[in-house]
C-alpha positions as CSV (number, residue, x, y, z in Angstrom):
1,M,59.4,138.8,31.0
2,N,55.8,140.1,30.7
3,K,52.8,138.5,32.5
4,I,51.8,136.2,29.6
5,H,55.3,134.9,29.1
6,Y,55.5,134.3,32.8
7,Y,52.3,132.3,32.7
8,Y,53.6,130.0,30.0
9,F,57.0,129.8,31.8
10,I,55.3,128.7,35.0
11,S,53.1,126.2,33.1
12,V,56.1,124.6,31.4
13,V,58.0,124.3,34.7
14,I,54.9,122.6,36.2
15,Y,54.9,120.2,33.2
16,L,58.5,119.3,34.0
17,V,57.6,118.8,37.6
18,I,54.9,116.3,36.6
19,V,57.5,114.6,34.4
20,V,60.0,114.3,37.3
21,F,57.2,113.2,39.6
22,T,56.1,110.3,37.4
23,M,59.7,109.3,36.7
24,L,60.4,109.1,40.5
25,I,57.3,106.9,40.9
26,G,58.8,104.5,38.4
27,V,62.2,104.5,40.2
28,V,60.6,104.0,43.7
29,R,58.4,101.2,42.4
30,E,61.3,99.8,40.3
31,E,58.9,99.7,37.4
32,S,61.1,100.3,34.3
33,E,58.0,100.9,32.1
34,L,57.5,104.2,33.9
35,F,61.0,105.3,33.1
36,N,61.7,105.6,29.4
37,I,64.9,107.6,29.3
38,Y,64.5,108.7,25.7
39,I,61.0,110.2,26.4
40,I,62.3,111.9,29.6
41,Y,65.1,113.5,27.6
42,Y,62.5,114.5,25.0
43,Y,60.3,116.2,27.6
44,I,63.3,118.2,28.9
45,Y,64.5,119.1,25.4
46,I,61.1,120.3,24.0
47,S,60.3,122.3,27.1
48,V,63.6,124.1,27.2
49,F,63.6,124.7,23.4
50,F,60.0,126.1,23.6
51,L,61.0,128.6,26.4
52,V,64.1,129.7,24.5
53,V,62.3,130.3,21.2
54,G,59.3,131.9,22.9
55,S,61.5,134.4,24.7
56,T,63.7,135.3,21.7
57,L,61.5,135.1,18.5
58,N,60.2,138.5,17.3
59,L,58.4,138.1,14.0
60,K,57.8,141.8,13.6
61,L,61.5,142.5,12.9
62,I,61.9,140.0,10.1
63,N,60.6,139.6,6.5
64,N,58.5,136.7,5.2
65,V,61.5,134.8,3.7
66,I,63.4,134.9,7.0
67,K,60.2,133.9,8.9
68,Y,59.8,130.8,6.7
69,I,63.5,129.8,7.1
70,I,63.1,130.1,10.9
71,Y,59.9,128.0,10.8
72,Y,61.7,125.4,8.7
73,V,64.8,125.2,10.9
74,I,62.9,124.9,14.1
75,S,60.5,122.3,12.7
76,L,63.4,120.3,11.1
77,I,65.3,120.2,14.4
78,N,62.2,119.0,16.3
79,V,61.4,116.4,13.7
80,I,64.9,115.0,13.7
81,V,64.8,114.6,17.5
82,I,61.5,112.6,17.2
83,I,63.0,110.4,14.5
84,F,66.1,109.9,16.6
85,I,63.9,108.8,19.6
86,Y,62.1,106.0,17.8
87,S,65.0,105.0,15.7
88,S,67.2,104.7,18.8
89,E,64.5,102.5,20.5
90,T,63.6,100.4,17.5
91,G,66.3,100.7,15.0
92,L,63.6,101.6,12.4
93,Y,63.0,104.7,10.4
94,F,59.2,104.7,10.6
95,D,57.2,105.6,13.7
96,Y,57.2,102.4,15.8
97,Q,56.0,100.5,12.7
98,M,52.5,102.0,12.7
99,A,50.2,100.0,10.4
100,D,49.1,103.0,8.3
101,T,52.7,104.2,7.8
102,L,53.9,100.8,6.6
103,F,50.8,100.2,4.4
104,Y,51.1,103.5,2.5
105,Y,54.8,103.2,2.1
106,N,55.1,99.6,1.1
107,T,52.0,99.6,-1.1
108,I,52.7,102.7,-3.0
109,S,56.5,102.3,-3.3
110,S,55.9,99.2,-5.4
111,V,53.7,101.0,-8.0
112,E,55.5,101.7,-11.3
113,S,53.2,104.1,-13.0
114,I,50.4,106.6,-12.3
115,E,47.9,104.5,-14.2
116,S,48.8,101.5,-12.0
117,L,48.4,103.7,-8.9
118,I,44.9,104.8,-9.9
119,E,44.0,101.2,-10.7
120,L,45.4,100.1,-7.3
121,I,43.3,102.7,-5.4
122,N,40.1,101.7,-7.3
123,S,40.6,98.0,-6.7
124,H,42.2,97.8,-3.2
125,P,39.7,97.0,-0.4
126,Q,41.5,99.3,2.0
127,L,41.8,102.3,-0.2
128,N,39.0,104.8,-0.8
129,L,38.3,108.2,-2.4
130,D,40.0,110.0,0.4
131,D,43.2,108.0,-0.1
132,Y,43.8,109.5,-3.5
133,G,45.6,112.6,-2.0
134,V,48.2,110.7,0.1
135,A,48.7,108.1,-2.6
136,L,49.6,110.7,-5.3
137,Y,51.7,112.6,-2.8
138,T,53.7,109.5,-1.9
139,Y,54.0,108.4,-5.5
140,Y,55.5,111.6,-6.7
141,L,57.8,111.9,-3.7
142,L,59.2,108.4,-4.1
143,N,59.7,109.0,-7.8
144,I,62.1,111.8,-6.8
145,Y,64.0,109.6,-4.4
146,D,62.8,106.3,-3.0
147,S,63.5,106.8,0.7
148,P,61.7,107.7,4.0
149,L,64.1,110.7,4.0
150,T,62.2,112.3,1.1
151,I,58.9,112.0,2.9
152,Y,60.4,113.6,6.1
153,L,61.9,116.6,4.3
154,S,58.8,117.2,2.3
155,N,56.6,116.9,5.4
156,V,58.8,119.5,7.3
157,F,58.5,121.8,4.3
158,L,54.7,121.5,4.3
159,L,54.6,121.9,8.1
160,S,56.7,125.1,7.8
161,L,54.4,126.4,5.1
162,S,51.4,125.5,7.3
163,T,52.9,127.7,10.1
164,H,53.3,130.6,7.6
165,V,49.7,130.2,6.3
166,F,48.6,130.1,10.0
167,Y,50.5,133.4,10.6
168,L,48.8,134.9,7.5
169,I,45.4,133.9,8.8
170,I,46.0,135.6,12.1
171,K,47.3,138.7,10.4
172,K,44.3,138.7,8.1
173,L,41.9,138.6,11.0
174,S,43.8,140.9,13.3
175,D,42.1,144.2,12.4
176,N,45.0,145.9,14.2
177,I,43.6,144.5,17.4
178,L,46.5,142.1,18.0
179,D,49.8,143.2,19.5
180,N,53.0,141.7,18.2
181,N,53.6,139.8,21.4
182,A,50.4,137.8,21.0
183,I,51.2,136.8,17.5
184,N,54.7,135.7,18.5
185,I,53.4,133.5,21.3
186,V,50.8,131.8,19.2
187,I,53.2,131.1,16.4
188,V,55.7,129.5,18.8
189,I,52.9,127.4,20.3
190,H,52.0,126.3,16.8
191,L,55.6,125.4,16.0
192,F,55.8,123.3,19.2
193,S,52.5,121.5,18.7
194,T,54.2,118.1,19.1
195,Y,51.4,116.2,17.4
196,L,52.0,118.2,14.2
197,L,55.7,117.5,14.6
198,Y,55.0,113.8,15.0
199,F,53.0,113.6,11.8
200,S,55.9,115.3,10.0
201,A,58.1,112.4,11.2
202,A,55.6,109.8,10.1
203,H,54.0,108.8,6.8
204,F,50.4,109.8,7.2
205,K,48.2,112.2,5.1
206,E,47.8,114.6,8.0
207,I,50.4,117.3,7.2
208,I,49.5,118.0,3.6
209,F,45.9,117.7,4.6
210,Y,46.4,120.2,7.4
211,L,48.0,122.6,5.1
212,L,45.1,122.4,2.6
213,T,42.7,123.0,5.5
214,L,44.5,126.2,6.5
215,I,44.6,127.4,2.9
216,S,40.8,126.8,2.7
217,I,40.3,128.9,5.9
218,Y,42.6,131.7,4.5
219,S,40.7,131.6,1.2
220,M,37.4,131.8,3.1
221,I,38.6,134.9,5.1
222,R,39.9,136.6,1.9
223,Y,36.6,136.0,0.2
224,N,34.6,137.3,3.1
225,Q,36.7,140.5,3.2
226,K,37.0,141.2,-0.5
227,G,34.4,139.1,-2.3
228,G,34.8,138.5,-6.0
229,L,34.5,135.5,-8.3
230,V,38.2,134.8,-8.4
231,N,38.3,134.5,-4.6
232,A,35.2,132.3,-4.5
233,I,36.6,130.0,-7.1
234,G,39.9,129.8,-5.2
235,M,38.1,128.9,-2.0
236,L,36.0,126.2,-3.6
237,S,39.0,124.7,-5.5
238,V,41.0,124.1,-2.3
239,V,37.9,122.8,-0.5
240,I,37.3,120.3,-3.3
241,L,40.9,119.1,-2.9
242,L,40.2,118.2,0.7
243,I,37.8,115.5,-0.6
244,Y,40.8,113.4,-1.7
245,F,42.2,113.4,1.9
246,R,39.2,113.1,4.2
247,L,35.7,113.6,2.8
248,G,34.1,114.6,6.1
249,V,36.1,117.7,6.6
250,P,35.1,119.6,3.4
251,I,31.5,118.7,4.1
252,L,31.7,120.1,7.7
253,F,33.5,123.2,6.4
254,I,30.8,123.9,3.7
255,F,28.0,123.2,6.2
256,S,29.7,125.5,8.8
257,Y,30.1,128.3,6.2
258,I,26.5,128.1,5.1
259,T,25.3,128.1,8.7
260,A,27.4,131.1,9.6
261,N,26.1,133.0,6.6
262,L,22.5,132.3,7.5
263,L,23.0,133.3,11.1
264,H,25.0,136.3,10.2
265,S,22.4,137.6,7.7
266,N,19.6,137.3,10.3
267,K,17.5,135.8,7.5
268,F,15.7,132.4,7.3
269,K,16.6,131.6,10.9
270,Y,13.3,129.7,11.6
271,A,13.4,128.0,8.2
272,Y,16.9,126.9,8.9
273,L,15.9,125.3,12.2
274,I,13.5,123.2,10.3
275,I,16.0,121.9,7.8
276,A,19.0,121.7,10.2
277,L,18.3,118.2,11.4
278,P,17.9,116.6,8.0
279,I,21.2,118.3,6.9
280,V,23.0,116.9,9.9
281,Y,21.5,113.5,9.1
282,I,22.8,113.7,5.5
283,V,26.3,114.7,6.8
284,I,26.3,111.7,9.1
285,S,25.1,109.4,6.4
286,I,27.7,110.5,3.9
287,S,30.4,110.3,6.5
288,N,29.3,106.8,7.4
289,T,29.6,105.8,3.7
290,F,33.1,107.0,3.3
291,Y,34.5,106.5,6.8
292,F,34.7,102.7,7.0
293,N,31.4,102.4,8.9
294,Y,32.5,104.6,11.8
295,F,28.9,104.7,12.9
296,S,28.4,100.9,12.9
297,I,27.7,99.1,16.2
298,D,30.7,96.8,15.6
299,Y,33.0,99.8,15.3
300,F,31.6,101.3,18.5
301,Y,32.1,98.0,20.4
302,Y,35.7,97.7,19.1
303,Y,36.8,101.0,20.6
304,I,34.7,100.7,23.7
305,D,36.3,97.3,24.4
306,A,39.8,98.8,23.7
307,S,39.1,101.6,26.1
308,G,38.8,99.2,29.1
309,M,35.5,100.9,30.1
310,G,33.4,97.9,29.2
311,Y,30.3,98.4,27.0
312,N,29.2,101.6,28.6
313,Y,29.0,103.5,25.3
314,Y,27.5,106.7,26.8
315,A,30.3,107.1,29.3
316,F,32.9,106.5,26.6
317,A,31.1,108.8,24.2
318,F,31.0,111.5,26.8
319,F,34.7,111.4,27.5
320,S,35.4,111.2,23.7
321,L,33.3,114.3,23.2
322,L,35.0,116.1,26.1
323,S,38.4,115.1,24.7
324,S,37.4,116.3,21.2
325,I,36.4,119.8,22.5
326,L,38.8,120.4,25.4
327,G,41.7,118.0,24.9
328,P,42.9,115.4,24.3
329,F,44.4,115.1,27.7
330,P,48.2,114.5,27.7
331,T,49.7,111.1,28.7
332,I,52.9,112.2,30.4
333,S,54.0,109.0,32.2
334,A,56.7,107.5,30.0
335,I,55.4,104.0,30.0
336,A,56.3,101.3,27.5
337,G,54.0,101.3,24.5
338,A,52.8,104.9,25.0
339,E,55.7,106.6,23.2
340,I,53.5,108.2,20.6
341,Q,51.1,109.6,23.2
342,N,54.1,110.8,25.1
343,I,55.4,112.8,22.1
344,Y,51.9,114.3,21.6
345,S,51.7,115.3,25.3
346,F,53.5,118.6,25.2
347,G,51.3,119.9,22.4
348,Y,48.1,118.7,24.2
349,Y,49.3,120.4,27.4
350,L,49.8,123.7,25.6
351,K,46.3,123.5,24.2
352,I,44.7,122.8,27.6
353,I,46.4,125.6,29.5
354,S,45.5,128.0,26.7
355,L,41.8,127.4,26.8
356,P,40.8,130.3,29.1
357,L,42.7,132.7,26.9
358,C,40.8,131.3,24.0
359,V,37.5,132.0,25.7
360,I,38.6,135.6,26.4
361,G,39.6,135.9,22.7
362,I,36.1,134.7,21.5
363,Y,34.5,137.4,23.7
364,S,36.9,140.1,22.5
365,V,36.5,139.5,18.8
366,F,32.7,139.7,18.9
367,K,33.1,143.1,20.6
368,Q,35.8,144.6,18.4
369,S,36.3,142.7,15.1
370,N,35.0,143.4,11.6
371,N,35.4,139.8,10.6
372,I,32.4,138.4,12.5
373,L,31.3,136.1,9.7
374,S,34.7,134.4,9.5
375,F,34.8,134.0,13.3
376,K,31.3,132.5,13.3
377,T,32.3,130.0,10.6
378,L,35.4,129.0,12.6
379,I,33.4,128.5,15.8
380,I,30.7,126.5,14.1
381,Y,33.3,124.4,12.3
382,Y,35.2,123.7,15.5
383,L,32.1,122.8,17.6
384,L,30.5,120.7,14.8
385,S,33.8,118.8,14.1
386,S,34.3,118.2,17.8
387,F,30.7,117.0,18.3
388,L,30.6,114.7,15.3
389,F,34.0,113.1,15.9
390,G,33.3,113.0,19.6
391,I,30.1,111.0,19.3
392,I,31.6,108.5,16.9
393,L,34.3,107.8,19.5
394,R,37.2,109.6,17.6
395,G,37.7,112.3,20.2
396,F,40.9,110.6,21.5
397,D,42.4,110.3,18.0
398,I,44.3,113.5,17.1
399,R,44.2,112.6,13.4
400,F,40.5,113.4,13.4
401,T,40.6,116.6,15.6
402,L,43.8,117.9,14.1
403,N,42.1,119.9,11.3
404,S,40.0,121.9,13.8
405,N,42.4,122.3,16.7
406,F,44.1,125.3,15.0
407,V,40.8,127.3,15.7
408,I,41.8,127.4,19.4
409,Y,45.0,129.1,18.6
410,I,43.4,131.8,16.4
411,F,41.2,132.9,19.3
412,L,44.2,132.5,21.7
413,A,46.0,135.3,19.9
414,F,43.0,137.6,20.6
415,G,42.8,136.4,24.2
416,I,46.4,137.2,24.9
417,S,45.9,140.7,23.5
418,S,42.7,141.3,25.4
419,I,43.3,139.8,28.9
420,K,43.0,142.2,31.8
421,K,45.2,142.3,34.8
422,Y,42.6,141.2,37.2
423,Q,41.9,138.0,35.1
424,Y,45.4,136.6,35.6
425,K,44.5,135.3,39.1
426,Y,41.7,133.2,37.5
427,L,44.1,132.1,34.8
428,Y,46.4,130.6,37.5
429,I,43.5,129.0,39.4
430,Y,42.5,127.3,36.1
431,L,46.1,126.2,35.6
432,L,46.2,124.5,39.1
433,I,42.8,122.8,38.4
434,S,44.0,121.6,35.0
435,V,47.3,120.3,36.4
436,F,45.3,118.4,39.0
437,I,43.0,116.8,36.4
438,I,45.9,116.0,34.1
439,T,47.7,114.3,37.0
440,I,44.6,112.3,38.0
441,F,44.2,111.3,34.3
442,D,47.8,110.2,34.2
443,Y,47.4,108.3,37.5
444,R,45.6,105.5,35.7
445,L,48.9,104.5,34.2
446,W,50.9,104.4,37.5
């Protein structure tokens, strides 16, 4: 076991220690809501499976077809376990009867033709332009076989394809800097990002939307490297498709790409500073139009009140922004009503403990890489997405940060390849501090 494998091994063991600790608190206090046995079993399962796959998978030795089969099998097993958890608890197939899940499934399954579907989207008060994608996706799947099973299998297929596209992105950016070990670790972390697994076991737009976002990034990198009209058209075509899933993301992507090009070319910097604020205002205004008034005072008050922090918007916005950039922080205590957050927690934990390696990776690529324009676009896209969704109080909602989170893992691969021996002691200091903060954050539920 090399040093980086050992770091993740120790980190996962600490995660399980926190799990046991919170479970024992529930036993001592005789509070059953702190002792959800299904979630406890899930924590143990996902941790052990992660360590086993992380120590055995070697992508360098297998071809692309076998890679994809491995991705699919691992993802399918993990999704089946999640479905088993909530079906065992509720007797239901859909994720704790989430409103979006039931709405999409029940509304679209009753539609008899594509014309009726388009008419429904245009007339329904709860459906908008960025619902076209998931509506068409659901409609065609249910026409193949009208069952939640069809959606699950399709989502796992798309998730596996997302993992493969993510692998291709890393290889495209690698410049022969990355060692095979770094790529293996990052792909395993992606496979065990439990929030992605949860969305595969639910009926949301996120998985197909996530795949299209990754394809957009891959197309952008390909165009930056090779140029050409065909590559430009390919990139723009995929970005346009994103409009039908969530309008704000393609706007942010295009804005980030233009910004990176302006900064990279060293031209028009001062002119750009003059026009930057109006552009940001336009982005916010358009997002406001298509995002159900996410910038409205009523919307703010709703989430501030739900947070339990009172009407202190600035404090809540600060934590939302912090969560959007660095987190979200995992909810590990297996309390009643927090099952979905519990399922997310392992993926959140992996992200948080990987952040120092990501910073090392950012430093290394700007010293060694030939793909600076692509990296600048990714950083601007990540920071801008985090900032905008943070200030509109969506930093705690993984559905809004999902499509920028993968940027962390791209730089993580470079960090793993570049870390020096003397930096490991700081990595472990960071781990201890992170575990302390996570435990304090979880303490609010005890």
